[in-house]
C-alpha positions as CSV (number, residue, x, y, z in Angstrom):
1,M,-222.2,-6.8,-59.1
2,P,-219.6,-7.5,-62.1
3,S,-220.6,-10.6,-64.9
4,P,-217.4,-13.2,-65.2
5,R,-216.0,-12.1,-68.4
6,T,-213.9,-15.3,-70.7
7,S,-213.3,-15.6,-73.8
8,R,-214.3,-19.1,-75.2
9,P,-211.1,-19.4,-77.6
10,E,-208.7,-18.1,-75.2
11,Q,-210.8,-20.4,-72.9
12,L,-209.8,-23.8,-75.6
13,L,-206.4,-22.7,-75.9
14,L,-205.3,-22.7,-72.8
15,F,-207.3,-26.0,-71.8
16,G,-206.1,-27.8,-74.5
17,R,-202.4,-26.8,-73.8
18,N,-202.5,-27.7,-70.4
19,F,-204.1,-31.1,-71.5
20,I,-201.0,-32.4,-73.5
21,K,-199.3,-31.5,-70.7
22,H,-201.1,-33.0,-67.8
23,P,-204.0,-35.2,-69.7
24,K,-204.3,-37.5,-66.3
25,M,-205.1,-34.4,-65.0
26,L,-208.0,-33.0,-67.2
27,G,-209.0,-36.3,-68.8
28,S,-210.5,-34.5,-71.7
29,L,-209.3,-32.5,-74.5
30,I,-212.0,-29.7,-74.3
31,P,-213.9,-28.2,-71.0
32,S,-217.2,-29.3,-70.5
33,S,-220.3,-28.6,-72.6
34,R,-223.0,-26.7,-71.5
35,F,-225.6,-29.4,-71.3
36,L,-223.3,-31.4,-68.4
37,V,-223.1,-27.6,-66.8
38,N,-226.4,-27.7,-66.5
39,H,-227.6,-31.4,-66.3
40,V,-224.9,-30.9,-62.9
41,L,-226.0,-27.5,-61.4
42,A,-229.6,-28.5,-61.8
43,E,-229.5,-30.6,-58.7
44,V,-228.7,-27.1,-57.0
45,D,-231.5,-25.2,-54.5
46,W,-230.2,-21.9,-55.3
47,A,-232.9,-19.8,-53.4
48,H,-231.0,-21.4,-50.3
49,A,-227.3,-22.5,-51.4
50,R,-225.1,-19.9,-49.4
51,V,-221.7,-22.0,-49.4
52,F,-219.7,-23.1,-52.6
53,L,-216.8,-25.5,-53.5
54,E,-215.6,-26.1,-56.6
55,Y,-212.5,-29.0,-57.0
56,G,-211.1,-28.1,-59.9
57,P,-212.5,-25.0,-62.0
58,G,-209.8,-25.2,-64.7
59,V,-210.5,-22.4,-67.0
60,G,-214.2,-21.8,-65.1
61,T,-216.7,-23.2,-67.4
62,F,-218.6,-24.3,-64.3
63,T,-217.4,-21.2,-62.1
64,T,-219.2,-18.6,-64.4
65,E,-222.1,-20.5,-64.5
66,I,-222.1,-21.2,-60.7
67,L,-221.6,-17.4,-60.1
68,R,-224.5,-16.5,-62.7
69,R,-227.4,-18.5,-60.9
70,M,-226.2,-17.9,-56.9
71,R,-227.7,-15.5,-54.5
72,P,-225.8,-11.8,-54.5
73,D,-224.9,-13.2,-50.7
74,A,-223.3,-16.6,-51.6
75,L,-219.5,-17.4,-51.5
76,L,-217.9,-19.7,-54.4
77,I,-214.5,-21.1,-53.2
78,A,-212.9,-22.4,-56.2
79,M,-209.7,-25.1,-55.7
80,E,-207.3,-25.2,-58.2
81,T,-203.9,-27.2,-58.0
82,N,-203.4,-25.6,-61.7
83,A,-200.9,-22.6,-61.8
84,D,-201.9,-21.2,-65.0
85,F,-206.1,-22.0,-64.6
86,V,-205.7,-20.1,-61.1
87,R,-203.3,-17.3,-63.1
88,F,-206.8,-17.4,-65.6
89,L,-209.6,-17.5,-63.1
90,R,-208.0,-14.5,-61.4
91,R,-207.2,-12.4,-64.4
92,R,-210.5,-13.4,-66.2
93,V,-213.2,-13.8,-64.1
94,H,-214.0,-10.6,-61.8
95,D,-216.7,-10.9,-58.6
96,E,-216.2,-10.5,-55.3
97,R,-218.0,-13.9,-54.3
98,L,-215.2,-15.6,-56.0
99,H,-212.7,-16.8,-53.5
100,V,-210.2,-18.5,-56.5
101,I,-207.4,-20.9,-54.3
102,H,-204.1,-21.7,-54.9
103,G,-204.6,-25.7,-53.0
104,S,-205.4,-28.9,-53.2
105,A,-209.1,-30.2,-53.0
106,A,-207.6,-32.6,-49.7
107,D,-207.1,-29.1,-47.8
108,A,-210.8,-27.8,-48.3
109,D,-211.6,-27.6,-44.8
110,A,-208.1,-25.1,-44.6
111,A,-209.6,-23.4,-47.4
112,L,-213.2,-22.7,-45.9
113,G,-211.7,-21.5,-42.3
114,R,-209.4,-19.2,-44.5
115,L,-212.8,-17.5,-44.5
116,A,-214.5,-18.3,-41.7
117,L,-216.6,-21.0,-42.8
118,S,-216.9,-24.5,-41.4
119,H,-219.3,-26.0,-43.9
120,A,-220.1,-26.0,-47.9
121,D,-223.8,-26.3,-48.5
122,Y,-222.5,-28.1,-52.0
123,V,-219.4,-29.5,-53.2
124,I,-219.0,-29.6,-57.3
125,S,-216.1,-32.0,-58.1
126,G,-214.8,-33.2,-61.7
127,I,-211.4,-34.2,-60.9
128,P,-210.3,-37.1,-62.3
129,Y,-210.2,-39.2,-58.8
130,T,-209.3,-43.2,-60.3
131,T,-206.1,-41.5,-61.6
132,M,-204.7,-39.9,-58.5
133,P,-202.9,-41.7,-56.1
134,P,-205.2,-43.6,-53.8
135,E,-204.3,-41.9,-50.2
136,V,-205.1,-38.5,-52.0
137,R,-208.1,-39.7,-53.3
138,E,-209.2,-40.7,-49.8
139,R,-208.0,-38.1,-48.2
140,I,-210.0,-35.9,-50.6
141,L,-213.1,-37.9,-50.6
142,R,-213.0,-38.2,-46.5
143,K,-212.4,-34.4,-46.1
144,T,-215.7,-33.7,-48.5
145,H,-216.9,-35.8,-46.5
146,S,-216.3,-33.8,-43.0
147,V,-216.9,-30.2,-44.6
148,L,-220.2,-30.9,-46.6
149,H,-223.2,-30.0,-44.9
150,P,-225.6,-32.9,-43.3
151,N,-228.1,-31.4,-45.5
152,G,-225.8,-30.7,-48.4
153,A,-225.1,-32.2,-51.4
154,F,-221.4,-33.3,-53.6
155,L,-221.8,-33.5,-56.9
156,V,-219.0,-35.6,-59.1
157,Y,-218.9,-35.5,-62.4
158,Q,-216.8,-38.0,-64.2
159,F,-216.1,-40.4,-67.7
160,T,-216.3,-43.6,-66.3
161,R,-217.8,-45.3,-63.1
162,T,-214.6,-46.2,-61.7
163,V,-214.8,-43.6,-58.9
164,L,-218.3,-45.2,-57.4
165,P,-216.9,-47.8,-55.1
166,Y,-215.0,-44.9,-53.4
167,L,-217.6,-42.3,-53.1
168,Q,-220.0,-45.1,-51.6
169,Q,-217.2,-46.1,-49.1
170,V,-217.9,-42.1,-48.3
171,F,-220.8,-40.7,-48.4
172,A,-224.6,-43.1,-47.0
173,S,-226.7,-42.2,-50.5
174,V,-225.1,-41.6,-53.8
175,Y,-227.5,-41.4,-56.6
176,Q,-225.9,-41.9,-60.1
177,D,-226.9,-39.9,-63.6
178,F,-225.4,-40.1,-67.0
179,E,-225.1,-37.1,-69.8
180,P,-224.5,-38.0,-73.1
181,L,-224.2,-34.7,-74.9
182,N,-220.6,-34.0,-73.3
183,V,-217.1,-35.0,-74.7
184,M,-216.5,-37.5,-73.6
185,P,-220.4,-39.0,-72.7
186,A,-220.3,-38.3,-68.8
187,R,-220.9,-40.3,-65.4
188,L,-222.6,-38.1,-62.6
189,F,-222.5,-38.1,-59.2
190,Y,-224.8,-37.2,-56.4
191,C,-223.8,-37.5,-53.2
192,R,-225.3,-37.1,-49.6
193,H,-224.4,-38.0,-45.6
194,H,-227.8,-40.2,-45.5
195,D,-230.8,-41.5,-47.3
196,G,-233.9,-39.5,-48.6
197,A,-236.2,-38.7,-50.5
198,P,-235.4,-35.5,-52.5
199,A,-237.6,-32.4,-51.5
200,G,-239.0,-32.1,-54.8
201,N,-238.7,-33.8,-58.7
202,G,-238.2,-32.2,-61.7
203,G,-237.0,-32.6,-65.0
204,S,-232.9,-32.0,-65.5
205,A,-232.2,-28.9,-67.5
206,N,-231.4,-31.1,-70.5
207,G,-234.7,-33.5,-70.2
208,S,-232.0,-36.7,-70.0
209,G,-232.4,-37.2,-66.0
210,R,-234.3,-36.9,-62.4
211,R,-233.6,-33.4,-60.4
212,K,-233.3,-33.5,-56.4
213,F,-233.3,-30.9,-54.7
214,L,-231.4,-30.7,-51.3
215,Q,-231.9,-28.7,-48.8
216,P,-228.8,-26.7,-48.2
217,A,-227.6,-25.1,-45.1
218,A,-229.9,-23.0,-43.5
219,P,-228.6,-19.1,-44.0
220,G,-226.1,-18.2,-40.9
221,S,-224.8,-21.6,-40.5
222,T,-222.0,-21.6,-42.6
223,G,-221.0,-18.0,-41.2
224,T,-222.9,-14.7,-41.5
225,A,-220.7,-12.0,-41.9
226,K,-219.6,-12.1,-45.6
227,P,-215.2,-11.9,-45.6
228,P,-213.2,-9.9,-48.4
229,R,-212.0,-11.2,-51.3
230,S,-209.3,-13.5,-51.2
231,S,-206.0,-13.4,-53.3
232,G,-203.9,-16.4,-52.1
């Protein structure tokens, strides 16, 4: 399958330019560090996960790494409201498993429905929940809860702990973590529908926290046929 191809200087330039225009939408001047990416993605059971949702992929820092790690028959749906980032991802990341949607995370169910899917095994999100209107934040979190497989996980990275009570209002289990090697240091929140011990434990990729392996949807429960590449 084609390899994701992005230019780091081009990524930084585009990201910085959009931060200047939309600082509340991005929250940081530069993309996430490899330490943060590894820390968050250490929570994924790559051998079994079939359907991924990503909110706010930006220039594809997480996107390309998810594609590199996930199964050949898995799907990644990346939802982005910034038209510049949508064009960049569609032009620079070539992988038939990726579906870039120009739209809001509040419409996650519709994005899955377009591909004949009902649930996601993992939802990965770095969008700034504390700077968006309360009604939008509420809709996104409730919609995420509804599309997340009962044994899946919602993986959130933020720069403050302010989002915690909002997550706890929706998800029964919220585990917190921290990644200092990022600009700015990031707070991590791993959300599930229910309490319960992880299926296994281990060090995170950078050794700074505990890995939780979460049992995702069984093959076929989120759709059996591989849909065509989306263009919208």
